[in-house]
C-alpha angles and dihedrals in degrees: 000000000000095000094045092049091049092049093048093050092051112099091210096052119119128202111265118199120189092265092053091047090054091048091053091047092050091047094048091046087064094052113103118194122198112265090225131026090217117092117232093246091058092069090055097059128063123238091249092051090050092049089052091052092049093046093049091048092051092047092049091053092052095052 
């Protein structure tokens, strides 16, 4: 009852019949999130190298 009560009290909730629930489930099943939030190139550069790149980029923008 807790979940239902919370959903009913939410002003942004929308009615979800069984067909809509299945549509959402099918849609979400097709969503693929990245396994890591770190891009591949980031593992190929040291922290110090990355800091240098960031610093040079910031300096170039200021000049």
